[in-house]
C-alpha positions as CSV (number, residue, x, y, z in Angstrom):
1,G,-14.0,-16.6,12.2
2,A,-13.8,-19.1,9.3
3,A,-15.5,-16.5,7.0
4,V,-13.0,-13.9,7.9
5,V,-10.1,-16.3,7.2
6,L,-11.5,-17.3,3.8
7,C,-12.4,-13.8,2.7
8,S,-9.0,-12.4,3.8
9,S,-7.2,-15.3,2.1
10,W,-9.1,-14.8,-1.2
11,V,-8.5,-11.0,-1.2
12,L,-4.7,-11.4,-0.5
13,S,-4.3,-14.1,-3.1
14,N,-5.7,-11.6,-5.7
15,F,-3.4,-8.8,-4.6
16,V,-0.1,-10.4,-3.7
17,H,2.7,-10.9,-6.2
18,R,3.4,-14.4,-7.4
19,D,7.1,-14.2,-6.2
20,A,6.3,-13.2,-2.7
21,S,7.5,-15.7,-0.1
22,W,4.9,-17.8,1.6
23,V,6.2,-16.9,5.1
24,S,5.6,-13.2,4.5
25,V,2.2,-13.9,3.0
26,L,1.1,-16.0,6.0
27,V,2.4,-13.4,8.5
28,A,0.5,-10.6,6.7
29,L,-2.6,-12.8,6.5
30,A,-2.5,-13.6,10.2
31,T,-2.2,-9.9,11.0
32,F,-5.2,-9.0,8.8
33,V,-7.3,-11.9,10.0
34,L,-6.8,-11.2,13.7
35,S,-7.4,-7.5,13.3
36,I,-10.5,-7.9,11.2
37,F,-11.9,-10.6,13.5
38,A,-11.5,-8.3,16.5
39,A,-13.2,-5.4,14.7
40,A,-15.9,-7.2,12.8
41,V,-16.8,-10.0,15.3
42,L,-15.6,-9.4,18.8
43,V,-16.3,-5.7,19.1
44,P,-20.0,-5.9,18.0
45,F,-20.7,-9.0,20.1
46,D,-19.0,-7.5,23.1
47,A,-21.0,-4.3,22.8
48,W,-24.3,-6.2,22.5
49,A,-23.4,-8.4,25.5
50,A,-22.7,-5.2,27.6
51,L,-25.6,-3.1,26.4
52,C,-28.2,-5.8,26.5
53,G,-26.8,-7.8,29.4
54,G,-27.2,-5.4,32.2
55,G,-23.9,-3.5,31.8
56,A,-21.6,-6.5,32.1
57,S,-20.4,-8.5,29.0
58,S,-20.5,-12.2,29.0
59,L,-17.6,-12.5,26.6
60,P,-14.6,-13.9,28.4
61,T,-11.7,-11.5,28.8
62,L,-9.4,-14.4,27.7
63,T,-10.8,-14.1,24.1
64,W,-9.5,-10.5,23.9
65,E,-6.2,-11.5,25.4
66,V,-5.7,-14.3,22.8
67,T,-6.6,-11.9,20.0
68,Y,-4.9,-8.7,21.2
69,W,-1.4,-9.8,22.1
70,P,-0.7,-11.8,18.9
71,T,-1.9,-8.8,16.9
72,L,0.4,-6.5,18.8
73,L,3.4,-8.9,18.4
74,L,2.8,-9.3,14.6
75,A,2.2,-5.6,13.9
76,W,5.0,-4.2,16.0
77,I,7.8,-6.8,15.7
78,V,7.3,-9.6,13.2
79,C,6.0,-7.6,10.2
80,P,8.7,-4.9,10.4
81,L,11.4,-7.5,10.8
82,L,10.2,-9.6,7.9
83,S,9.8,-6.5,5.7
84,E,13.5,-5.6,6.3
85,Y,14.4,-9.3,5.8
86,E,12.7,-9.2,2.3
87,L,14.8,-6.2,1.3
88,A,18.1,-7.4,2.8
89,G,20.9,-7.9,0.4
90,D,22.8,-10.6,2.2
91,F,23.3,-14.0,0.6
92,S,22.4,-16.3,3.5
93,M,19.3,-16.6,5.6
94,V,21.2,-15.9,8.9
95,A,22.9,-12.9,7.5
96,R,19.6,-11.5,6.1
97,L,18.0,-12.0,9.5
98,R,20.9,-10.3,11.2
99,T,20.7,-7.4,8.8
100,A,16.9,-7.1,9.4
101,V,17.5,-6.9,13.1
102,R,20.2,-4.3,12.6
103,Q,18.0,-2.2,10.3
104,N,15.3,-2.2,12.9
105,G,17.8,-1.5,15.7
106,K,17.3,2.3,15.7
107,R,13.5,2.0,15.8
108,C,13.7,-0.7,18.5
109,A,16.1,1.5,20.5
110,A,13.7,4.4,20.3
111,Y,10.8,2.2,21.4
112,S,12.8,0.7,24.2
113,L,13.9,4.2,25.5
114,A,10.3,5.4,25.4
115,L,9.1,2.3,27.2
116,L,11.8,2.7,29.8
117,L,10.8,6.3,30.5
118,M,7.1,5.2,30.8
119,M,8.0,2.4,33.2
120,I,10.0,4.9,35.3
121,V,6.9,7.3,35.4
122,H,4.7,4.3,36.3
123,A,7.0,3.2,39.1
124,A,7.2,6.7,40.4
125,T,3.5,7.4,40.4
126,R,2.0,4.0,41.2
127,G,4.8,1.8,42.3
128,G,6.1,-1.4,40.7
129,A,6.7,-2.0,37.0
130,D,3.8,-3.1,34.9
131,V,5.5,-4.0,31.6
132,A,2.4,-5.2,29.9
133,G,0.4,-2.1,30.9
134,V,3.1,0.2,29.6
135,C,3.3,-1.6,26.3
136,V,-0.5,-1.5,25.9
137,S,-0.6,2.2,26.8
138,A,2.2,3.1,24.4
139,A,0.7,1.1,21.5
140,N,-2.7,2.5,22.1
141,A,-1.4,6.1,22.2
142,W,0.6,5.6,19.0
143,G,-2.4,4.1,17.1
144,L,-4.7,6.9,18.4
145,L,-2.4,9.7,17.4
146,L,-2.1,8.2,13.9
147,G,-5.8,7.5,13.7
148,V,-6.6,11.2,14.6
149,L,-4.4,12.4,11.8
150,L,-5.9,10.0,9.3
151,L,-9.5,10.5,10.3
152,G,-9.1,14.3,10.1
153,Y,-8.3,13.8,6.4
154,G,-10.5,10.8,5.6
155,L,-13.8,12.0,7.2
156,V,-13.7,15.0,4.9
157,Y,-12.3,13.5,1.6
158,V,-14.1,10.2,1.5
159,P,-17.6,11.8,1.0
160,L,-16.1,14.5,-1.2
161,Q,-14.4,11.9,-3.3
162,L,-17.6,10.0,-3.8
163,W,-19.5,13.2,-4.7
164,R,-16.8,14.1,-7.3
165,S,-16.9,10.6,-8.8
166,A,-20.5,11.1,-9.7
167,R,-19.4,13.8,-12.2
168,P,-16.7,12.4,-14.5
169,Q,-15.7,15.8,-15.8
170,Q,-14.9,17.1,-12.3
171,Q,-13.1,14.0,-11.3
172,L,-11.1,14.0,-14.5
173,R,-9.8,17.5,-13.7
174,S,-8.3,16.2,-10.5
175,L,-6.9,13.1,-12.1
176,Y,-5.3,15.0,-15.0
177,C,-3.6,17.3,-12.5
178,A,-2.4,14.3,-10.5
179,A,-1.2,12.5,-13.6
180,V,1.8,14.8,-14.1
181,A,3.2,14.2,-10.6
182,V,2.6,10.4,-10.8
183,D,4.2,10.2,-14.2
184,E,7.3,12.1,-13.0
185,A,7.6,9.8,-10.0
186,R,7.2,6.7,-12.3
187,L,10.0,7.9,-14.6
188,S,12.2,8.9,-11.7
189,T,12.0,5.4,-10.2
190,Q,12.7,3.8,-13.6
191,D,15.8,6.0,-14.0
192,E,17.0,5.0,-10.6
193,L,16.5,1.4,-11.4
194,H,18.4,1.9,-14.7
195,E,21.3,3.4,-12.8
196,I,21.5,0.6,-10.3
197,I,21.3,-2.0,-13.1
198,R,24.2,-0.4,-14.9
199,D,26.3,-0.3,-11.7
200,A,25.5,-4.0,-11.0
201,R,26.4,-5.0,-14.5
202,Q,29.7,-3.3,-14.3
203,E,30.4,-5.0,-11.0
204,I,29.6,-8.4,-12.5
205,R,31.8,-7.7,-15.5
206,S,34.7,-7.0,-13.1
207,R,34.5,-10.5,-11.8
208,S,37.8,-12.3,-12.0
209,A,37.9,-15.9,-13.0
210,Q,41.5,-16.4,-11.7
211,L,40.6,-15.9,-8.1
212,W,38.1,-18.2,-6.5
213,N,36.3,-17.5,-3.2
214,P,33.2,-19.6,-2.4
215,E,31.5,-16.8,-0.6
216,L,32.2,-14.3,-3.4
217,E,31.1,-16.7,-6.1
218,R,27.9,-17.4,-4.3
219,G,27.3,-13.6,-3.9
220,F,28.0,-13.1,-7.6
221,G,25.6,-15.8,-8.6
222,I,22.8,-14.5,-6.5
223,L,23.5,-10.9,-7.7
224,Q,23.4,-12.2,-11.3
225,M,19.9,-13.7,-10.8
226,T,18.6,-10.5,-9.1
227,L,20.1,-8.5,-11.9
228,E,18.3,-10.6,-14.5
229,E,15.0,-10.2,-12.7
230,S,15.5,-6.4,-12.4
231,E,16.4,-6.2,-16.1
232,Q,13.2,-8.1,-17.0
233,L,11.2,-5.8,-14.7
234,H,12.8,-2.7,-16.3
235,C,12.0,-4.1,-19.7
236,E,8.4,-4.6,-18.8
237,L,8.0,-1.2,-17.2
238,T,9.5,0.6,-20.2
239,H,7.5,-1.6,-22.6
240,G,10.4,-3.4,-24.2
241,A,12.9,-0.6,-24.5
242,R,16.4,-1.4,-23.1
243,D,18.9,1.1,-22.0
244,A,21.6,2.3,-24.3
245,S,24.4,1.2,-21.9
246,R,23.6,-2.4,-22.6
247,N,24.4,-2.0,-26.3
248,A,27.1,0.6,-25.9
249,G,29.8,-2.0,-25.3
250,G,28.3,-4.6,-27.6
251,S,27.9,-7.1,-24.8
252,S,24.9,-8.5,-22.9
253,M,24.0,-7.5,-19.4
254,A,24.3,-11.1,-18.3
255,D,27.8,-11.5,-19.8
256,T,30.3,-12.9,-17.4
257,P,34.0,-12.2,-17.9
258,T,36.7,-14.7,-18.9
259,T,40.2,-14.8,-17.5
260,G,41.2,-11.5,-16.0
261,G,37.7,-10.0,-16.1
262,R,36.2,-7.3,-18.3
263,G,36.2,-3.6,-18.1
264,S,39.4,-1.9,-17.3
265,A,37.6,0.7,-15.2
266,C,36.2,-1.9,-12.8
267,Q,38.9,-4.6,-13.0
268,R,40.2,-5.7,-9.6
269,P,43.9,-6.6,-8.9
270,L,44.7,-10.3,-8.9
271,D,46.3,-10.2,-5.4
272,E,43.2,-9.4,-3.4
273,G,43.5,-10.2,0.2
274,P,40.9,-11.1,2.8
275,A,40.3,-7.4,3.6
276,E,39.7,-6.5,-0.1
277,E,37.4,-9.6,-0.4
278,S,35.3,-8.6,2.6
279,I,35.0,-5.0,1.2
280,R,34.0,-6.4,-2.2
281,L,31.5,-8.7,-0.6
282,A,30.0,-5.7,1.3
283,N,29.7,-3.9,-2.0
284,L,27.8,-6.9,-3.5
285,I,25.5,-6.9,-0.5
286,D,24.8,-3.2,-0.9
287,M,24.2,-3.6,-4.6
288,Q,21.8,-6.5,-4.0
289,R,19.8,-4.5,-1.5
290,G,19.8,-1.5,-3.9
291,L,18.4,-3.6,-6.8
292,K,15.6,-5.0,-4.6
293,Q,14.6,-1.6,-3.3
294,A,14.8,0.1,-6.7
295,S,12.7,-2.8,-8.2
296,C,10.1,-2.5,-5.6
297,E,9.9,1.3,-5.9
298,A,9.7,1.1,-9.7
299,R,7.0,-1.5,-9.6
300,R,4.9,0.4,-7.1
301,A,5.2,3.6,-9.1
302,A,4.2,1.8,-12.3
303,C,1.2,0.2,-10.6
304,R,0.1,3.6,-9.3
305,W,0.4,5.1,-12.8
306,D,-1.6,2.2,-14.3
307,E,-4.4,2.6,-11.8
308,L,-4.6,6.3,-12.5
309,V,-4.6,5.9,-16.2
310,H,-7.3,3.2,-16.0
311,R,-9.5,5.5,-14.0
312,C,-9.0,8.3,-16.5
313,L,-9.8,6.1,-19.4
314,L,-12.9,4.8,-17.7
315,L,-14.1,8.4,-16.8
316,E,-13.4,9.6,-20.3
317,D,-15.5,6.8,-21.8
318,L,-18.3,7.7,-19.4
319,E,-18.2,11.3,-20.2
320,E,-18.3,10.5,-24.0
321,H,-21.0,7.9,-23.4
322,M,-18.8,5.1,-24.7
323,Y,-19.8,1.9,-23.0
324,P,-18.2,-1.5,-23.3
325,S,-19.7,-4.2,-25.5
326,A,-20.5,-7.7,-24.2
327,V,-17.4,-9.2,-25.8
328,E,-15.1,-6.5,-24.3
329,L,-16.7,-7.0,-20.9
330,A,-16.3,-10.8,-21.0
331,S,-12.7,-10.5,-22.2
332,S,-11.8,-8.3,-19.2
333,W,-12.9,-11.0,-16.7
334,E,-10.0,-12.7,-14.9
335,G,-9.9,-16.0,-13.0
336,S,-10.9,-19.5,-13.8
337,C,-14.5,-19.1,-12.5
338,A,-14.9,-15.9,-14.5
339,R,-13.7,-17.7,-17.7
340,V,-16.2,-20.4,-17.2
341,L,-19.1,-18.0,-16.6
342,C,-18.2,-15.9,-19.7
343,Q,-18.7,-18.9,-21.9
344,W,-22.5,-18.9,-21.2
345,Q,-24.5,-16.5,-23.3
346,P,-27.1,-15.7,-20.7
347,T,-24.4,-14.8,-18.2
348,R,-22.7,-12.5,-20.6
349,T,-26.0,-10.8,-21.6
350,C,-27.1,-10.3,-18.0
351,C,-23.8,-8.9,-16.9
352,H,-23.6,-6.6,-19.9
353,K,-27.1,-5.2,-19.2
354,A,-26.3,-4.8,-15.5
355,V,-23.1,-2.9,-16.3
356,L,-24.9,-0.7,-18.8
357,C,-27.6,0.1,-16.3
358,W,-25.0,1.0,-13.7
359,M,-23.0,3.2,-16.0
360,K,-25.9,5.0,-17.6
361,F,-28.4,5.5,-14.8
362,S,-27.5,4.1,-11.4
363,R,-23.8,5.2,-11.0
364,P,-24.2,9.0,-10.4
365,R,-27.3,8.5,-8.2
366,V,-25.8,5.8,-6.0
367,L,-22.5,7.7,-5.6
368,R,-24.3,10.9,-4.6
369,L,-26.5,9.0,-2.2
370,A,-23.5,7.3,-0.7
371,A,-21.7,10.7,-0.4
372,V,-24.6,12.2,1.5
373,V,-25.0,9.2,3.8
374,L,-21.2,9.0,4.6
375,G,-21.0,12.7,4.9
376,A,-23.7,12.6,7.6
377,L,-21.8,9.8,9.3
378,S,-18.6,11.7,9.1
379,F,-20.3,14.7,10.6
380,A,-21.7,12.5,13.4
381,V,-18.2,11.1,14.2
382,V,-16.6,14.6,14.3
383,I,-19.3,15.9,16.6
384,G,-19.0,12.9,18.8
385,Q,-15.2,13.5,19.0
386,L,-15.8,17.1,20.1
387,S,-18.2,15.9,22.8
388,M,-15.8,13.4,24.3
389,T,-15.0,15.7,27.3
390,S,-18.7,16.4,27.9
391,Q,-20.7,13.6,29.5
392,G,-24.3,13.4,28.3
393,W,-23.9,16.1,25.6
394,P,-26.8,15.7,23.2
395,G,-24.5,16.2,20.2
396,N,-22.9,12.8,20.4
397,I,-24.8,11.1,17.6
398,V,-22.5,8.1,17.6
399,E,-23.7,7.2,21.1
400,G,-27.3,7.3,19.8
401,L,-26.4,5.0,16.9
402,A,-24.2,2.4,18.6
403,G,-24.8,3.0,22.3
404,G,-28.2,1.5,22.9
405,C,-29.7,-2.0,23.1
406,R,-31.8,-2.7,20.0
407,G,-31.8,-6.4,20.0
408,F,-29.2,-9.0,19.1
409,V,-29.0,-8.2,15.4
410,M,-29.6,-4.5,15.1
411,T,-27.2,-3.6,18.0
412,Q,-24.4,-5.5,16.3
413,V,-25.2,-4.2,12.8
414,L,-25.1,-0.5,14.0
415,C,-21.9,-1.1,16.0
416,L,-20.3,-2.9,13.0
417,A,-21.3,0.0,10.7
418,V,-19.7,2.6,12.9
419,V,-16.6,0.6,13.6
420,S,-16.1,-0.5,9.9
421,Y,-16.6,3.1,8.6
422,V,-14.1,4.6,11.0
423,I,-11.4,1.9,10.4
424,A,-12.0,1.9,6.6
425,V,-11.7,5.7,6.4
426,A,-8.5,5.7,8.5
427,Y,-6.9,2.9,6.5
428,W,-7.9,4.5,3.2
429,S,-6.2,7.7,4.3
430,V,-2.9,6.0,5.1
431,F,-2.1,5.7,1.4
432,K,-2.8,9.4,0.7
433,F,0.0,10.7,3.0
434,R,3.6,11.1,1.9
435,F,5.0,8.7,4.5
436,A,3.3,5.8,2.7
437,G,5.2,6.6,-0.5
438,C,3.8,4.5,-3.4
439,R,2.7,1.7,-1.1
440,G,-0.7,0.3,-1.6
441,F,-2.7,-2.8,-2.8
442,Y,-2.1,-3.5,-6.4
443,M,-3.9,-6.4,-8.2
444,G,-1.5,-9.3,-8.5
445,R,1.6,-7.0,-8.1
446,T,1.9,-6.2,-4.4
447,D,5.4,-7.3,-3.3
448,A,6.1,-8.9,0.1
449,A,7.7,-5.9,1.7
450,T,4.7,-3.7,0.8
451,L,2.2,-6.3,2.0
452,L,4.0,-6.6,5.4
453,W,4.1,-2.8,5.8
454,N,0.4,-2.6,5.0
455,A,-0.4,-5.3,7.5
456,S,1.8,-3.7,10.2
457,I,0.0,-0.4,9.9
458,F,-3.4,-2.1,9.9
459,G,-2.6,-4.2,13.0
460,R,-1.4,-1.1,14.9
461,L,-4.5,1.0,14.0
462,V,-7.3,-1.4,14.6
463,P,-7.0,-2.1,18.3
464,A,-6.6,1.5,19.2
465,L,-9.5,2.6,17.0
466,C,-11.8,-0.2,18.3
467,Y,-11.1,0.9,21.9
468,H,-11.6,4.5,21.1
469,I,-15.0,3.8,19.3
470,M,-16.2,2.0,22.4
471,L,-15.4,5.0,24.5
472,L,-16.9,7.3,21.9
473,A,-20.2,5.5,21.9
474,R,-20.0,5.3,25.7
475,V,-20.4,1.5,25.7
476,H,-19.2,0.5,29.2
477,G,-18.9,-2.9,30.9
478,T,-17.3,-4.7,27.9
479,S,-14.7,-7.3,28.3
480,F,-12.5,-5.2,26.0
481,E,-12.7,-2.3,28.4
482,A,-12.0,-4.6,31.3
483,M,-8.8,-5.7,29.6
484,M,-7.7,-2.4,28.2
485,A,-8.7,0.3,30.8
486,P,-6.3,-0.7,33.7
487,R,-3.4,-1.1,31.3
488,V,-4.1,2.1,29.3
489,D,-4.0,4.0,32.6
490,A,-0.6,2.6,33.4
491,V,1.0,5.8,32.2
492,P,-0.8,8.8,33.6
493,F,-0.6,11.2,30.7
494,L,-1.6,8.4,28.2
495,G,-4.7,7.2,30.1
496,D,-8.3,8.2,29.9
497,S,-7.5,11.9,29.8
498,F,-5.5,11.3,26.6
499,E,-8.4,9.3,25.2
500,D,-10.7,12.2,25.9
501,V,-8.7,15.2,24.8
502,C,-6.6,13.9,21.8
503,P,-9.6,13.0,19.6
504,V,-10.9,16.6,19.9
505,T,-8.2,17.6,17.5
506,I,-9.9,15.6,14.7
507,G,-12.4,18.5,14.3
508,F,-9.6,21.1,13.9
509,I,-7.7,18.9,11.4
510,A,-10.9,18.3,9.4
511,L,-11.6,22.0,9.4
512,A,-8.0,22.7,8.2
513,H,-8.5,20.3,5.3
514,M,-11.8,21.8,4.4
515,L,-10.4,25.3,4.4
516,G,-7.2,24.2,2.5
517,V,-4.8,25.4,5.2
518,Y,-3.5,22.0,6.2
519,P,-0.7,21.9,3.6
520,R,0.6,25.3,4.6
521,V,0.6,24.4,8.3
522,V,2.6,21.2,7.7
523,Q,5.1,23.0,5.4
524,L,5.5,25.7,8.0
525,L,6.2,23.1,10.7
526,R,8.5,21.2,8.3
527,L,6.7,17.9,8.7
528,E,7.2,16.6,5.2
529,A,6.2,13.1,6.1
530,L,2.8,14.3,7.2
531,E,2.1,16.1,3.9
532,V,-0.8,14.8,1.9
533,D,0.1,13.5,-1.6
534,Q,-0.6,16.2,-4.2
535,G,-2.5,13.6,-6.2
536,A,-5.1,13.4,-3.5
537,L,-5.7,17.2,-3.4
538,P,-7.4,19.5,-5.9
539,A,-5.0,21.5,-8.0
540,V,-4.3,25.1,-7.3
541,A,-6.2,27.5,-9.6
542,E,-3.1,29.2,-11.0
543,E,-1.5,25.9,-11.9
544,S,-4.6,23.9,-13.0
545,G,-4.5,25.1,-16.6
546,E,-1.0,23.9,-17.3
547,L,-1.5,20.7,-15.3
548,L,-4.7,19.9,-17.0
549,S,-3.3,20.2,-20.5
550,E,-0.2,18.2,-19.6
551,G,-2.1,15.5,-17.8
552,R,-4.6,15.2,-20.6
553,R,-1.7,14.8,-23.1
554,L,-0.1,12.1,-21.0
555,V,-3.3,10.1,-20.7
556,E,-4.0,10.4,-24.4
557,R,-0.5,9.2,-25.2
558,E,-1.1,6.2,-22.9
559,R,-4.4,5.5,-24.6
560,R,-2.8,5.4,-28.0
561,R,0.0,3.1,-26.8
562,R,-2.4,0.7,-25.4
563,S,-4.5,0.7,-28.5
564,E,-1.4,0.0,-30.6
565,D,-0.3,-2.8,-28.4
566,R,-3.8,-4.3,-28.5
567,S,-3.9,-4.0,-32.4
568,L,-0.5,-5.7,-32.7
569,L,-1.5,-8.6,-30.4
570,E,-4.8,-9.1,-32.4
571,M,-2.9,-9.1,-35.7
572,H,-0.4,-11.6,-34.3
573,A,-3.3,-13.8,-33.0
574,R,-5.0,-13.7,-36.4
575,G,-1.8,-14.7,-38.1
576,E,-1.4,-17.7,-35.8
577,S,-5.0,-18.8,-36.5
578,N,-4.4,-18.7,-40.2
579,G,-1.3,-20.8,-39.9
580,R,1.1,-17.9,-40.6
581,A,2.6,-16.6,-37.4
582,T,3.5,-13.1,-38.6
583,V,5.4,-10.9,-36.2
584,P,4.8,-7.1,-36.6
585,L,7.9,-5.1,-37.4
586,R,7.7,-3.2,-34.1
587,L,7.9,-6.4,-32.1
588,Q,10.8,-7.7,-34.3
589,V,12.8,-4.5,-33.6
590,A,12.0,-4.7,-29.9
591,A,13.2,-8.3,-29.8
592,L,16.5,-7.4,-31.7
593,I,17.1,-4.6,-29.2
594,E,16.5,-6.8,-26.3
595,D,18.9,-9.5,-27.6
596,G,21.6,-6.9,-28.1
597,T,21.8,-7.4,-31.8
598,L,20.4,-4.0,-32.6
599,P,21.5,-0.8,-30.8
600,L,18.9,1.3,-29.1
601,D,19.7,4.3,-31.4
602,W,19.6,2.1,-34.6
603,N,17.7,4.7,-36.5
604,A,19.5,7.8,-35.2
605,H,21.4,8.4,-38.4
606,S,18.8,7.2,-40.9
607,P,18.0,9.7,-43.6
608,P,14.8,11.7,-43.2
């Protein structure tokens, strides 16, 4: 348990953004820790205790109760509520919490209606009202349905992705085709952020100094700080280029008006009453929320683009046999411990030789071997799913792997391998579907709302998949089954029959992905949210030529830009070491544009 907490804390500390609130980080950490502890510790031990203990587990059922219910509460209620709280535009804690509850109201109403119908069915068929059983049955069915969808994709594409990664040229073709769509999404989010920044700036310029309202003043102050943060983010994402509207009026974004306000188009009358003030406050709240959402979307899209470009550059270097030097490798290390280690010559030499050995010789072989092994495991899982309705069918390979007593260590290792692979494949597939948007884990840049969404999905998936894997391996007599089975059967059509029949569709979904007909079926059914992101699919043959050339051009442009920035920074560092802090002309122009001294189109009318 302590190891799970420490590892999860270290991983989240590397991914979470520095401005994320500690409450959101702790809630997400608790959700991940409880889910991983259940999957990596309790499930293998419970399976060993049942298989090697005569068909009855010695693990107390209370252990599962203490782990399951907090996970359910965090994943279904606390994480969605805090995620909306982080994006709320209100200017007080109580108002933000009220808005978060209201934003989750439709979802909660749908859940409540579904639970009410299930309770009516339970009361009509079995008598009484088992609220806990209905909640467990509904949560398990939701997680199983989503898991079936995700596993149908992941069991096919995880081995395929590893096999393609062993050949840089083949992987680059897919990445070049995906680069066009990712770059368009990145530019679209930046344009949206630019528009909202411009509207917020105009709203702040219309601020009147003759009328004083404490609530409005507080709202303007908070909106001003959010606007400055959004402007800074926009400047970072566009690499120092400000929008032309900042310089069009010759005033700064952060300017506040004097008496009477600025901007005749947005100027408010001086006799605003309470109704007008409440309307204006609502506008400020909407603008605050819009700035937060647009900033998060722009940051996610930029992170996704940076990751894709980094992979392309790495694969291009591998294809051209360009390997990093010891100095380049040491300079890429991050963290205090890494900086200390890179100062030792033996450490740098050993790491450099290990990296060269991996890139030159081991990488393609290891990736192909991993693809074969995971492909065989995926095949075993799919065959096991198809045999769920047939007791004792010899095709259930998962039962042979994790369904027998092989000692204390080996039984838990095999069970942990199957559970970990299924959960990892399902969670990896989450971020390949369109309903996830640009959410994901980005090194040092994952915002609080994204982190909470990731934790919520993980907390909903893990319990349902763990219970399903136990049934798939036909491990009976566990404490987990003793707790779950009576409650899952609380609703007749979501009980054991649902657990047996629903996973059979994994084989058909996997076959649809292999044949390439899944996108057509989803489009025919108009289920846009269930579409797979085009960046995760191979390009169509007719479009691959144009996409390849355009994607290659975009990556090459990004390589040149990064090389220029690196050269400018090195030149500046050399100037400081010589006692002459010379600033390159490009950086001087960017600073003048950022300050508003120089317009964005300063060289538009310069002679050729």
